[in-house]
N, C-alpha and C positions, 0 to 999 in steps of 0.2 A: 850405710853411708854416714860417716862422722861429720858433724857440723862444727867446724873450728872457726873462730872469729876473734879478731882483736878489737872489734867494735865495742866501745865502752857501754853501750846500751844493753848488749846481750848479757844475760845472767842465767847461769845454770841453776837448776832447782833440784831438790832432793825429794825422795819418797816421803810421804806424810804418814804419821800415825793418825789415822782418820779419827778414831774415837777420842784420842787425846786432844787433837786439834779442835774437834767439835765441842769438847767440854770447855775449851778456853775462849771460845768466841762469844761475844755478846749477841743478843737477838738482832740488833741493828747491823752488826757485821755479817751475821748469817744471811740476813735479807739482802745485803749488798751484793753478795756473790751469786744470787739467784737470777741475775740479769746481766747482760753484757755491759761493757764499758764504752764500746763504740761499735761500728759496723761489723767488725770481725773478731774482736777480742772479748774474753771474759774479764771479770773484775778481780784484780789482785788484792791481797792483804799482805804486804811485804813482811810485816812484823811477825806473822805466823808462818812464813815460808810458802804462802799460797800465791802461785804465779798467775800471770795473765796468759791464758792459752789463746793461740791464734787459729782461726778456722779459715778454710778456703773452699769455695765451691768448685766442683769439677764437672760442670755441665758440658755441654757440649753443649748448655745451652749452651757444651758451649751453645747455648741457643744463639741463633745467628744474628750477627751484624756483619756485613761484608762490604768490601770496597770494589770499585771498578765495575759497577753494573751499568754499562752504557747500552746494553741490548740484552736480548734473550741469552746470547752467547756469554755476555759478561756476567749477568746475574747468576747464570748456571755455574760459571767458574767459581763465583763466590760461594754458592751454596755447596759446591763440592768440597770446599774447604771449611764449610760450616761443620763445626765439630760437635755439636750439640751437647755432646755431653761431657767430653772428657778433656777439659783444660783447667788450668789453675789460675785463679784470680789472686792478685797480690794485694797486700795490705796498705801499701803506700804508693804514691805517685798517681797521676790520673790514669795512666795507661799501664805502667808497671814493667817489670823485667820480663823479657820474652820467655815463653813457656812452650813445652811440647803439647801438641794437640792430637788426640786419638780420635778414632771414629766415634760417632754418636752411639747411643744405647742400642738402637735397632741394627746398626751396622755391626757392633760387637755381637749382638744376639744372632745375627746371620752366620757367624762363624761356627756356632754350635761346638765350640772348642774350649773345654774347661782349662786346658793347659795354657792357652793363649790368654784367657781372662785372668788367670792367676798372675801371669807375667805382666799384663797390663796394670793390674792392681798394684803389684810390687813396684813397677816403674813409676806410677803416679804417686806412690808414697815417697819415693826418692825425690821426685819433683816437689812434693809438699815440703819435705825437709829442707830442700834448697831454698824454698820460699819462707822458711822459718815457721811453717804451719804445723800444728799438732793434730788438727782435726780436719778430715776430708769430708765434705758434705755430699755424700753419695755412698752407694749407688741408688738410682731410682728404679723401683721394681713395680710401679703401678701397672696394672693390666690395661692394655689398649682395647677398651670395649668398642670404640668407634675410630675409624680412620680420620675423623675430623678433629680429634683432640689436639690442641695447640702444642702440648708438650709430649705427644706420643712418641716422638723420636728419642726422647731421653731414656725410655724404658727398654728392656731387652725384648719382651715378647708378649703376645696375647695369651700364652700358655703359662700357668703358674709354676709348673714343674721345671720347664726350661728356664724361665726367668729366675726362679729361686735357686736352681742349681748353679747357674752362671754367677749370680750374686754372691753365693756362698764362697766360691773359689776366689772371686774378685776381692771380697772382704778379707779372706785369709791372706792374700797377697799384700794387701794394704797393711794389715795389722802385723804381718811378719816384720815390718820395718819399725814397729812401735808407734805408728800413726793410727789414730782412731778413725774408723769408718762409721758414718751415720746413715743407715739405710732409711729410705724415704719413699713416698710420703704416706704416712699412716693415718687414715685408711680411705680406700675408695676415692682417691684423688685422680680423676681421669678426664676432667673437663676444666676449661678456663673461664667459661662464662659464669659470672657471679660466683666465682670459686670460694670467696670468703663467706658467702651467705647461702649458697645453694645447699640443699640437703639431699643426700643419697638415701633413698627409701628401700629398706630391706624388710622382708617378713622376719628374717633373722640373719645374723651374721653367719653365713654358711660358706661352702666352697664357692669360689676358689680361694678365699683368703687363708683359711687354715693350711692349705697345701703349701703355702710359702714358708710356713714356720720352720720346719725342720731343715729347710734348705738354706735360708738366708738370715732370718731375723735373729735367731739366738746367737749367731756367730759375731754379730756386730757389737761394738762397744757402745755406740750411740744410736739413737732413734730420733728421726725428725718427723714431727706431726704435720698433717696436712692442714690447709686453710679451711676446708669445707666442714659441713656438718654431716653426721651420719644418724639417720632416724631422728633428726631435729636437734641434735646436740653437737656442738663444735668438737672436733677431734682433740683439740688442745685442752678441753675441760670435760672429756668424756670418760667417766670412771669405768664404764663397761669395756671400752676399748683399751684404756691404759692399764687399769688395775686388774680387772677380771680376766681379760683375754691375754694381753701382752705380758704382764708381769706374772699373772696367775697361771693360766692354762699353758702358755708358751714358755714360761720360765725365764723370761728376759730379766737380767739383773743390772743392765747398764743404765746410762743416762738418757732421759727423754727431753729433747729440746723442742721449742716451737720453731716453725718456719718463720722467716723474717717478717716481723710484725704480725705474727699469727697468734698472739696471746690476746684474748678478748675479755678476760675476767681476772679477778684477784683471788677470791677464796675458792671458786670452783676449780680453777686450774691447779692450785696448790693441792687441794684435797683429791683431785682426780689422779695426780701423780706427775704433772708436768714439772720437771726440775728446773729448766733454764729458759728464761725469756730472752730472745734475741730479736733484733740487735739492741745495743744500748746507745745512749743512756736509757734507763728504764722509762716506760710509759705507764705500765699497768702495776708494777710492783713498787719497790722503793718505799716512799712515805705512805703510799696507799696500803701496801701490805703491812707496814708497821701499825697503821691505824686498825686494820683488820685483826691484827694480833692483840692489840690493846683491848679491843671490844670483844675478844674471844670468839671471833668468827673463824679463826684458825688457831690451832694450838701450837706450842713450841715443838711438840712431837711431829706435827705436820711439817713444820719448817725444817726440823732436823733431818727428816727422811729425805727431803729434797736436797739439802746441803750435802748430806752423806754421798749422794750419787755424783755431785760435782767434784767432791774431793777424791772419790774413787776414779773418776775420769782423769784427774791429774796424775794419779799413780799409774794408770794404764798407759799414759803417753810418755811418762818420764823415761822409760828405756829407749825412746827414739833418739835421745841425745840432743834434741832441739832445745836450745836455751830460750829463755823468755826474751821477747823483743829482738829476735835474731834478724840480722840484715837479710834482704832478699837477693838471691843470686840465681843465675841461669845454670841449668844442668847441661853441660856440653859433652856428655859421654857419647862417643860415636856409636856405641852399641844401641843407644836409644833409637837412632835413625833406622837401624835394621828392624827393630821391633815395630816402629811406626809403619814401615813399609810392609811388613808382613800383615799387620793389623788392617791396613788399607786394602790390600788385595783379598784378605779373608772376609771383608765386609761386602764383597761383590757376589751376586748370585746370577748365574747364567740361566735365563728363562726360556730363550729360544735360540736355536742354531740350525735352522733348516739349510740344507745343501752344504753344511759345514763351512759357512763363510768364515767363522772364527775357528782357530786364531788366524789372523790375516797372514797370508803367504806372500812374501816379497817377490816370489817368482811370477806372480800374476799382477803385480803393481808396477807400472811403468815408472822408472826412476828418472826420466828426462823430461818431465812436465815443466812448463815455463814457471819461473819463480820471480818473486819481487822481494824487496827489503822487508825483513821481519822485525818485529819489536818484542823485546824480552821484558816482561812485566813482573814486578814484585807485588804480590798481594798481601795486604795486612789482614790478619785474622783477629777477630775479637771473640770474647767469650759469651757466656750465658747472657740471657736477655738483660740482666741487670749488672753484668760483670764484664767489663772490657778485658780482653786478653790479647796480647801481642804474640803472634806465633814466633817461635825461635827461628824458623825458616819456612819457606813454602816452595813446594814443587808443583807448578801448575800443570794441568793436563797437556796444554800445548807444548810446553818445554819437554815434558816427559815423552810425549808421543814423537816429537821431532828428534829427540835423543835416540829413542828406540829405532825410529825409521832410519836414521843415519847409520846406526850399527848394522842394519840389514841392507844397506846400499841404497836406501831411498833418501836422497839428500834434500828433497824439497817437500814442504808441507804447505798446502794451500788452505785458506780459511775464508769464511764469510760470516758476517753478523746474521743473527736470526731475527732481530727486531727488538723493540722495547716491550717488556712485559712486567716491569716493576710497578709497584704502587707508589713508591717515593723515589725522588731523584737519586740516581746512583752517586755515591760519594766519589770524590776525585782521587786518582791514584798518583803514581810517581811522576806524572807530568807536572804536578805541583811541587815546588821546591821551596824550602825555607831559606832564610838568608845565608845560613852556613852551607847550603848546597845539599843538605839531606832531604830525602823524600818526606814531604809533610808541609805543615803550615805553622808559622810563628804565631803564638798567642801571647799578647801583651795586655795585662790587666791594670786597670786604674780604679781608684776609689773616688775620683772626681772626673767630670766630663772633659775629656781631652779635646773635644771638638768645640767646646766653648772656651776653655782655657788651655791654650797650646803650651803653656809653661808647666803644666802639671807633670809630675814624675810618675812613671809606672811603679806598681808595687810588686809585680811578679811577672816572670816571663818563662815560657816553656815552648817546646816544639811538639806539636801533635802529629802523629803519623796518619791520622784520619780526619776527614772533614765531618765526621759523625761524632759529635763531642757531647758527652754527658758528664757534668761535674757533680757526681753523686756524693762522694765521700772523701775526696782527697785534696780538696782546696782548703787551706787553713783559714779558719774564721778569724785568727789572730792577724792575718795579713789582708785577706779580702773580705770586705764588708758585705752586708746583706743586700746592698745595692752597689753594683759595679758596672764598669764599662770595659769592653773588650775589643781589641783590634786583632783580627785574624788576617794575616798577610802572607803572600808568597808570590813566586814567579810561576806562571802557568804557561807551559810550552806544549801545544798539541803536536803529535807526531803522526806521520802517515804510517800505514801498515803495509804488509807485503803479501805476495802470492806464493804458492808452493805447490806440491804435487799431490799429497794425500789430503783430501778435503776434510776440514773440521768446520761444519757450518755453525759451530758454537764453541768458540774459544775466546779467551779474554784479551781483546785487542781494541784499541781506539782507532777511529778513522775520521780525521778532520781535514780532508782535502779541500780547503777553502769553503767549507760548508757552514751553514747556520747551525748553531747548537742551542739547546734549551738549558737554562740555568735556573735552579730553584733554591729557595731559602725558606726554612721554617725554624722556629725557636720557641723556648719558653721565655718570652720577652719580646724585644723589638730588634730587627736586624735589617740592614741594607747591604747590598753587594755592589761593588764597583769594579770595573775593569778599565785600567789606564785612566782612572779619575772620573770615569763616566758611570753614573748609577744605572745598573742594568736591572736590578730587582729592588723594589721598594716594599719592605715588609715592616715598616715602622709607622706608616700612615693608615689610619682607619683599620687597625689590625683586626682580623677576623679570627675568632677562636674555634678550635675543634678539639674533639676528644682524642687523645693519644694514649693508646693502651700499652701496657708492659710488653716489651719485646721490640718496640721501636726505640729510637734514640733516647726518648725522654722517660724511659721506663725505670722504675725502681720499686722497692717494696714499700709502698705507701700503706699506712694503717687504714684498712678498708673501712673501719667504722668512723673514719673522719671524712670519708667521701660520700657522695650521693649516688644513688642508683646502682651503678655497677662497680665491680671489684677492681682494684688496682688501676684506677683511671686518673689521668692527669690531663690538664688543659694546656694547650700551647697555641701559637699562631699557626693558622692554616698555611700550608705550603703555597708560596707564590712563585710565579713563573716569569722569566724574562728571556729574551732571545737576542742573539748577536751572531756575527760572522767572525770566525777565527781562522787565520791562515796557518797551514801546517808549517811547523818549524819556527814560527815566530813566538817570541816570549811576550807575555802580557803581565802587567802588575795587577794582581787580584787582591782586593781588600774587602773584608766584611766588618762593618761596624755594628756591634751588638751591645744592647743595654739590658741588664737584668735588675729587677727590683722585686725583692721577696714579697713586699706588700701587694704589688700588682699580681704576681704569680699566685699568691694565696687567694686573692679575690676572684680568680678564675677557676678555683677548685684545686689548684696545686698546693700541697701542704709544705710545712717547714722541712720535711724530710728532703725536699728538693732545693735546699738552700743554694746549691751551686748553680742551678740553671742548666740549660742545654741549648745547643746550636747545631744545625745541620745544613750543609749546602752541597749541591752536586750538579752534575752536568750530564747531558745525554745528546746524541746526534739528533738533528731535526730532519728525519726522513719519514716517508710514508710507509705504510704497511706494504704496499705494492712494490716499493723500491727494495725493501728488505727481502721480500720473497723472491723477487727477480734475481737479486744478487746471489742468494743461497742456491736457488735452482740452477742458475748459470754455472756456478762453480761445481755443483754436484754432477752436472752433465759432462764436465770436462775431465773428470778424474776416474780412476779405476775403483776406488773404494771410498766410502764416506763414514766418518764417525760423527754421529749426530747426538748432541747432548741436550736433553730437555729435562724439565723438572720444576722444583720449587726453591724457595729461599726463605730468608728471615721475614720477608714481607708477608709470607703466607703460613709459615710454621714458626710459631713463636709463643713464648710464655705470655699469658694474660689474654690471649685471644684464640678462639677456635677457628678452624677453616669453615667458611660458609657452604662449601661444596667440595667434591672430590676431583673436580676437573683441573687440568693444567691451566695456567693463567693466560689471559689475553687470547691471541690467535695461535698459540703454540701447537694445537692439534692440526690446524690448517697448514701451518708451516711444516710440521712433521710429515703430514700426508703428501705434501708437494715434493719434499726431498726424497721420500721413499719412492714416489713415482718417477723421479728423475734418475735414480740410480738404484739398481736392484741389489748392489753390494753395499747396502747401508747398514751399519751397526748402530742401533739405537742404545744410548746409555741414559737411563732415567736416574736423576738425582732427586730423591725425596726421602724424608725420614719415615713417612707412612704412605699407604697406598694412594695411587692416583688412577683415574679412569684412563683407559687406552683405547679409544675408538678406532685407532689405526693399527691395532696389534696384528690383525690378520694379514696386513700388507708388509709387515716387518719380518725379514728372514732371520735376523739376529737381534737379540734383546738382552741387555744387561741391566739389573737393578743394582746400583752402586751405593745407595744411601749417601751419607756424608762422611768423607774419609779422612779428614785431618791433614796434618802437615804433608803427608806422602800421598795425598789423593791422586796426584798426577801419575806417580809411578805405579800406584795400585791399579789404576785403570789401564795404563800402557802395558804393564806386566801381563794382565789378563788378555788384552786385545791382541798382543803379539805372541802370546803363548809362553812367556817366561814362567808364568804361573798358571797351572791348570785350576780353574775355579772350583772350589769345593764348598761354597756357601750354600745354605738352605734358608728358605724364607722363615723368619720368626713370626710372621703375620700372614693371615689370609688376605689375598688381594681380590676383592669382589669385582664383578663386572661393572656394577653400578652401585651407587650409594644405597639405594633402596633394598639391595640384597643383604646389607649388613644387619645383624640381629638388633642393633640399637637404633635403627633409622627412625623409629617413632618414640624412642626413650632416651634422647640425648639433647642437651643444651638448655634445658629449662631450669627454673629456680628450685623446683622440687622434682628430682629425677628418680623415677621408679625403675629399679633394675628388673624390668619385666622379662628379660631373657634368662634370668636365674643363672644356672650353671652352664647354659648353652652359649658361652662366649666363644667368638671366633670359629675355629674349625668344627667345634662341637655342634654349632648351629647348622652349618652346611652339611655335615654328615647326617644329622638327625632328620633334616628335611629333604635330603638327597638333592640339594641345590648345588649347582655347579659354580665354583669360584673361577675367576679368571686365571689365577694361579693359587693353588692351595698351600696351606701351612705345611712346612717341611719340604717343599718342592725345590728342586734345583738340579741343573744338568751339569755335565762334565764333558771335557774333550776326550774322555775315554769311557769305557763301559765296565760294569762290575757284575759278577755273578755270585749269588748266595747259594750255599749248599751245606749239607750236614747240620741242619738246624735241629736243636734239641732243647728240652726243658728238664731241669734236674729233678723235679718232683711235680706231681699233680695234686698232692695233698700236703698241707703244711699248717703249722701253728703260728701263733702271734710272734714267736721269737725266731722263726725260721726265715731263711732267705732262699728264694728260688733263683737259680742261675739259668739264664737264657744264653745259649751258645750258638754260634753260626760261623761258618767259614766264608770269608769274603775274598774273591779272586779278581784281580784286574785282568779283564779279557780284551782290553782295547789296546791301541797303539801308543798311548802316552802314560807316563807316570802320573799318579793322582791319588787323592784321598776320598774316602767314602764316609758318609755319616749314617751309622746304623741306628735306627729308631725303633723302639719297642712300645707298642700300645697294648692296653688291656681292654677287654670287653666283658661286661658282667652278663653272662648268659641268662641267669635267673636272678632278677633283682626285685627287692621289695619296694624300691622307689624308682622314679623315672631317672634313667642314667643315659649319658651320651653313648652312641654306638662304639666310640673308641676314645681313649684318653692316653696321652703320652705319659709313660711311667719310667722310661729309661732311654738313654742314648749314649753313644760314644763315637769318636772320630778315629778312623784308622791312621796308622802311619802312612807316609808316602809309599805307595805300592808301585813297583816297576811293572811293566807289561808281563803278565804271566805269574806274578808274585801273589801269594795268598797271606792272609792273616786270620788267625782264629780269635774271634771276638767273644767275650763273655760279659754279660750285664746282669748285675744282681738286682732282684726286686724284693724289698722287704714287705712286711705286712701292710704298711701304709700304701703301697702300690695297688693293693686290692681293696683298700678301705674306702669309705665314703662318709660324708657327714649326714647323719640321720636327724633331720629337724623335727621329726615326729616325737622324738624322745626329749625334746627341750620344753 
């Protein structure tokens, strides 16, 4: 993809003669480029042709922030669009140019599809180039030791071979476009509690870490260090991790950067091999590093080694064609939608299908069930916990299922709310309109109090597409001062919802038939909410503070050594509640008056990093649990089939906080059990990034694990439910029956975490103890069946340079076309050390096989497939 622009800011740059450039720089200049210039850019030196590179996160964190969570149904819709891991943040504007959103890491991991991961990587690189970015901050390959890890959804798998294999092809796809991938987080970064101070305790760095190396690490241009400590030493200043293992044993020759605000030392990080401190402006380096140089705590050679890697990074991304300071644009390629839809359906795993309820057959669904008016809703997606991302478009499950049902002659789709199961007030959706008529809210900023002086002029205006607003890095300090006043205003028009024929007890709809609603407000600062001039919520009088962790509205990369007690913690006003009655179809003037004062925010524990402040307000129906349950059960009894969506969202899976338990929120289990009892043709769709307990699983005839699917989540689910796509996903994680069955249940969440399970992570633990998992690693069903025959191994004896070929014939013996995932495990019959009963060492996914069609599959195993790490020799 060529980046062409007439924008005068955009400047192309040339390849550097690294050694010549290095020799021309003064020590002060060298030090300046070892830290960022702002949140997303490196520091340029124009005189020597050194450009400012732009980086972009591709989380899926997107970690979740979502809109329209007025009930279980609504928050589930949001979380289905929760991309966790695969969206792009933009460098300017508070919200940014819309971007494509792919499934989160565990969703992509569920595909077990190297070809798809390569295509996704290449597509995200093209997105990066459209955003003017040179560096993509991913993929995440940390192993999910526990289902409670707040960022577990970002990584691919609990198995290092699967994770590393997928990471490798993803990175190849990204870097094929000239964009640098930065694999992360190195190392042992698998919990959020005290993540900047907690220490992972190993007897020695052993498997599974080294198994990642040949698969993913060496192929990346960049490497992103973790926040945590390993054996007492922070990763960003750990010479054993960076110099001995990464650069030495693993042969990594690229750039090592800190995670955001993850640099904790001056000399130690430089000597250990940390090249780049991010973000900027510098906190740890700069003048402090210059002083360390003058006092000979670090040598010029130490500095040169770090600068050299920054200059090499510039040369590595120069072929991308992305100029410096390129304008940000959307990538509107229609082919991307096809890739997004394929990725969404590939992220779905069929776990149960008793009596072949799936795919739903229109011949057994009555097309003439009573209907009511439906409401089409646009949902706004946002990115990783600290990075807002606006989705280029959204296909909701309701719209996609209604579309598919209509194609099959089912013209009406009925729905019911499941209830409220959110922690925080659901943000307001398209019922709220700005003055220009667009969905969103007008934000008007003042540097003087407009409620005292009505003549004061605003200094800035914009329209926000969400009422979850975090002014982290894109409000100009030249315009808006460290103390400002904000008016958030819009027209709020509640709408009634409708009935239909195929029941979805959980889809994204509002229902305000002259009912009371709850309205909530919280902020870093003080805020009051008014409707038609009447104050409904007072959050400016006697403000109560509470801790707000990263992954909520007010999250960001706060330097943890500036905070007390826990990592990445910010203080804000406790959410306050107000109630009122709203008539369906009537428009109301909604106004929030917000005051931000940096001095006040800092006194509460919020640091200068949060200069912009934050504001959130939302609304939810005021109904009892019994009312929600009665509505859902009533609808379920009236229809022929039910699609029931349950799961988690960003309130429960998020950066900076781990889950306290493995259960579904609120009364979701009771609600699910009631609907299952009301209709035996219920298809349960679980939306979560990591495992949840399912006490009702024996009552469910059909069960899908959908993870978080991105832009095309709706089509992904409907394509599988109605049989347009035969599910071929396999679990990348073990799903335990209960939390206590997990190998880390006693070794997770503390400040000093001992990896007591050793190499017995995930399925290795269940296999070794012969303990049953609810659904095991690698498990997944299909709408067809497959037969394996003619299995063979090319050799039974081999040397260190030999490759053993495992071959098998796979035949589709069922009634539908489908794909099979062939998995190869090894078992050490006679071992000098304790080894797992089986370890994944190869896999491949067949082409789509028609009924009766066969494919001969061959999988190569090199000497590493049979090797292990012998800690007795260290």
